[in-house]
C-alpha positions, 0 to 999 in steps of 0.5 A, spaced: 344 738 555 342 738 547 343 733 542 343 736 535 341 730 530 342 731 522 337 726 521 338 725 514 345 724 515 344 718 518 344 712 514 337 710 511 338 703 513 338 705 521 332 711 520 327 705 517 328 702 524 325 708 527 328 713 532 329 709 538 335 705 536 338 712 534 336 716 540 339 710 545 345 709 541 347 717 542 345 717 549 350 711 551 355 715 547 354 721 551 358 717 557 353 721 562 356 721 569 353 721 576 353 728 577 348 728 570 343 724 575 336 727 573 338 732 568 334 733 562 336 731 555 333 734 549 334 731 542 332 735 536 332 732 529 333 736 524 330 735 517 325 737 511 319 737 515 315 742 512 313 742 504 310 749 504 306 749 510 304 742 511 308 736 514 311 731 510 309 724 510 316 723 514 315 728 519 308 725 520 310 718 521 316 720 526 312 725 530 307 719 531 313 715 534 316 720 538 309 722 541 308 715 543 315 714 546 317 720 549 319 724 554 321 718 558 327 716 563 333 713 560 337 708 565 345 710 565 349 704 566 356 701 564 363 700 567 364 707 569 358 708 573 358 704 580 350 705 580 345 706 575 341 712 575 336 715 570 336 722 566 329 725 562 329 724 555 325 729 550 325 728 543 322 733 538 323 735 531 326 741 529 321 745 526 323 752 529 330 755 532 331 754 539 331 762 540 324 763 537 320 756 538 314 759 537 315 761 529 316 755 525 320 755 519 316 752 513 318 750 506 324 746 509 322 740 504 322 742 497 321 738 491 324 739 484 325 737 477 331 732 477 332 731 470 335 737 469 341 734 472 346 730 469 343 723 469 344 718 463 341 712 461 345 706 457 342 702 452 340 695 454 344 692 448 351 695 451 350 691 457 349 685 453 341 685 454 339 681 447 331 681 449 327 684 444 322 686 449 326 689 454 322 694 458 329 698 459 329 699 451 323 704 452 326 707 458 332 708 454 328 711 448 325 716 453 331 719 455 334 720 448 328 723 446 327 727 453 319 726 452 314 720 453 315 715 448 308 714 447 306 718 440 300 721 443 303 724 449 306 730 449 309 731 456 317 732 457 321 727 461 322 732 466 315 732 468 316 725 471 322 726 475 322 729 482 327 729 487 326 732 494 331 737 497 332 740 504 333 747 505 334 751 511 336 745 515 343 745 516 343 753 517 338 751 523 342 746 526 348 751 526 344 757 528 342 753 534 349 750 536 352 757 536 346 760 540 346 754 545 354 756 546 353 763 547 347 762 552 352 758 556 350 751 555 356 747 557 356 741 553 353 740 546 352 733 542 352 734 534 350 727 530 352 728 523 358 726 519 357 733 514 363 737 515 359 743 513 358 744 521 365 745 522 364 752 523 359 752 528 363 747 532 369 751 532 365 757 534 362 752 540 369 750 542 372 757 542 367 759 547 369 753 551 363 749 550 364 741 550 362 738 543 361 731 543 361 730 535 358 723 533 359 721 526 354 717 523 358 713 518 363 708 519 369 712 516 370 718 520 370 724 515 377 727 516 377 733 520 385 734 522 386 740 517 380 744 520 384 743 527 379 740 531 383 735 534 387 741 538 381 742 542 381 739 549 374 740 549 372 736 543 370 729 543 369 724 537 364 718 537 361 713 532 354 712 531 354 705 529 348 701 529 348 693 527 
């Protein structure tokens, strides 16, 4: 069974705790049954793991944690399970498509200048700041002039602000979801509250695959206008970590 995780869609307060709490919570939400005894669960984490052809810092840190912890057995127990049993859990960063695992997709993390987007800086006095030495006055001046306030510096402000963005990641996850559905995978779990994945979910449902949709937010995104609830093979869970 595959669990496809839109990793950046998980709240950062949960990601900072490491992979294990997220994995354990997702496994418990699968409601595995005795007939799943001995099954292998493949958990794939999707994110911007490559800056050009180099691992990002986030990918390196996650890879170390995963290598030290997985694969490992997971004990399934609870009210619906008379006798605990174990499954084998594999966790991996999704570097490539499942259909072509040997071909890594690079440049999935791309830094870009963020000053071109609509960001404004309020003047400190408008917020009742009366300090003449307020450092935010310098920041406000820089925003107004769109360059470094030092007269000896000729750099534009846009050179100082960079924002990382993901590319290909969502389409990789959707591609894997559809591929697994056509390949005959009976159950697939998707961990994300991003409704961009709805077309892939609908495809899997129409192919009679059971989809366990694990939302990452406390408030589940409305999906009633997509008609997902009409499918008997669609289940909704919540990934809530304290």
